[in-house]
N, C-alpha and C positions, 0 to 999 in steps of 0.2 A: 610279474612283480614283484616277487621276491629275490629276482635275480636280478632288475634293477635297483633294486634296496641296498643287496649285497654290493653291488660296482661302486653306486655312493658311496655307502658307509665305509668302503675299503680307501677310496680317495680323499674322505673326510680324514681317517686316520693317517696316510700316509701324510698330509697336506700339514696335520697339526704336528705328528714328528720331525717334519722339515722344519716347522714353526719355532718347537721346542728346540731343538741343535741349533738353530739360529739365534734364539733370544737367550738360550743358556751362554751362548762364546764358547761353544765344544766344535766347531766350525773353523777349522786351521785357516788363518790368512797369513799367517806368515811366509814372507820371498823365499826365505831357504828350504819350506818345504815344498818336494813337489808336486801338481794336480793327481789327483789319482785316473787311474783310465779312465774310470765314467765321467767324470768331470773334463777331461782331454778328450772323449771322444763326442758329448755333450758340445762342449766349445768349440771345436772344431767345426761338426756340423752346422752351428748354427751361425758360424762366420761364414761358411762355404754357401749354406743356404741364401744369407742376406745379402751378402756383396754381390753374389751371379745376377740377384734379385734389381739391386740398385745399381748396377754397375753401367755404363756408356755401351750401347752395341755399335758404336763407330771404330772405324779404322785409324791408329796412330797415324796420324798426321805427317810426326818424326820419323824421316828415315834416318837408317843407319850412313851416317856418311864420316868423315875423319872429325868436319867441323860439331857436328852432334854428338859426337862421341866423345869429343873435348870437352863439351860444356855437361852433358850428361856426367862427366868423371869427376868434373868439378862437384856438382851440386851434390851426387854420391857421397863425394868427401865431406862433404863440408853437410848435410842431412843424413846420411846412411850408416858410413862407415861405422861411427861410435859404435854401434848397435849390434850391426848386422858382418862387419866386418868384409872381405874377400880376398879371395884367393889365397895367398901365403900371407897376411896382413890380418892378424885375429881383431875381434870385437876389445873393446878397451875393457875398464874395471866396470865402468856404469855395464854393457852390455851384459857382460856374465853376470852381473848379480841380479838380472832380468827373469820374472818367473810368472808367465812361462817365457823360455827363451826366443831370444828373437831367429825367426827362421835364417838358414843358407839361403840369401836367394839364389843358389845355382840348382837346388834341391826341384828335382821333376816336380813336386805339390806342388812348388810357385811356378817353375818354368812354364807348366802346363795351365797355366790361367791365362785366359785371354787379354790383350793389353788394355782392355778396359776394366777389369778386377784390378790389373794391377793400379790401372791409373786411379781409382775410386779407394782403395786402400791408398795408396801415398798422400790424394786429398783430401779425406775424409779422418783416417786414419782408424783405429779400434780400441774401442774400450778397455780397459782395464787387462793391455798386455803391453802397456810402454810405448806403444806404436801411436806416435802423434799424427794429427794433422794439421797437413802443410799447405793445402786449400787456402786458409782463410791469409798465409805470408807468402804463398809464389800464384804465379798468375797458369792456368793452365799452360800455355805452351813448355814452359819452364817442370811443369810434371810430366808432359808427355815427352820431352826431353830426356830425360831420368827413366821414364820406361823403355825408352830405345837402349839408355848406359845397360838399365837391369838385362834386358834381352842379351847383352853382348859381356855380361859377367863370366856367363862358362868360357869364353874365349878370351879371358886379359891376355893382354901381352904382357913380356918382362917391362917395358917401358912403365905401360900402365899401371903395372902392381907397382914398381918404383915411383910413380906419382903416387897412389895412393900411401905409402908409408911414408913416403915427406910428409905427408899430410898429418900422419899419425905422430910422427916425430914434432910437428908443428902444436899438436894437440898437448903433446906433453907437456912442452917447454912452456907453451902457456899456460896449463893450467899447476905445476908445480914451478914453474918457474929456473927450471933446470933442465938443460938441453940431453935429452936423449942418446947413449953412448951405440953408434951402428956396430950393427951385429956381422 
């Protein structure tokens, strides 16, 4: 009985300490402060488990073809490039300011996700990360096409990188009213 009382008392103290830190405003929320190792570990585990539980178990119906990759590139340029970048195209200033940073989608940790998991993340977004939900504004076939292109990212051709770079230049012109100088 004493052991159980000790566990309950310990949990109450930890909960009260956490509530105090939050209520006092001591918990850092600025996007300029990197998350702690514990915060990163807990968030990563929570996201991985939640996505794996909810992701469709179906195979991607959109197969890689020149047409699908061209459509996927167009979607990627308009929806993803700003935050994730691609190949030699860096994320924009918005993407650089995200905390946690948007992952490089060619990383093994991303590429090892199932197509259903990638689909679910694009469709539903991830709270408090800057990853928006595209499901409300895009049809499932468009999202599957984007997943097909995401799988292709590690093998971008020079022409595809150039198309993405042109997209970045267009984005900068629209934002500033000034054309970017070619490198």
